[in-house]
N, C-alpha and C positions, 0 to 999 in steps of 0.2 A: 455510493460505493458499497458493495456487499461486504458483510462481515462473515468471515469463515472461522469456525472453531473446529479443530480436529481433536477429538478425544482419543488418547493413545494410552498404551501400557508399556512399561519397560520390558515385559516378557512377551510382547506380541510380535509374532513373526512377520505379519503383514504390515504392521505400522510403518516401518521404514519406507515401504513402497508408497504408501499414502502420503507420507511427509514429502517424499521426493516429488510426487505428482503435483501437490499444491504449491510447492516451492518453484517448480518449473513454470506453472501457470501464472505465478506472480510476475514473471518476466513479460508476459504478453498482456495480462489484465491487471487493472488496478483494483485491489481489494485489501481490506485489513485481514490479517491472519494471525491466529494464535493457536498454540498447541497446549492442551491441558492433559496432564497425567490423571488418568481415572482413579489412581490410588490416593490422590490428594483429596482434601475436603472439598475444594472447588470442583474437582472432577466428579466426585460422588454426587454433589448437588446437581450438576449438569446432567449426569446420567439418570438420576431419579426424576428430574423435571421432564426429561425427554424420553423416559422409559427405555434407555439404552441398555442392552443386554450383552453387547459384543463390541469390540473395538477392532479396527479403527472405525470411528463414527464421525461423520461430517455434519455439522450444524451450520446451515446458511441462513443468516438473518433470523436467528432464533427458532429455526425449524429443522428438525432432523431430516436430512436429505439423503444421506447415504450411510449404509452400514457395510463395512468391508472396503476394499479398494475400488473406487469407481473407475470405469474406463475413462480415458482421456476425453473421448467424445462426449460422454455423459456429463463429466465435470465441466467441460467447456459450455455445453448447452445450458446447464444450470446457471453458470455465471452470466452467460449472454442474456438469459431471461431476467436477471437481476440488474443488469447494467442500464443506466439511464442513457438515452441517446444524447450525443453531443449536440450542442446548440450552435 
């Protein structure tokens, strides 16, 4: 199951759209999801580790995958690449 971390900021105008997208995709796909405020210590550590300079930023399985709001198609494609086939 993929692990999605979304780095956000309370002052970010695009972050609500990114949050909404990932929450909608959780209905269709099984993945763990967490939102991290970039102004917190945890958020700063993640941003430094992944060289994040803008939010929203999506980290999938420990890898910075999107900066900004991804298209639904791009987000689904990234998830499908991480999904294990059902046996």
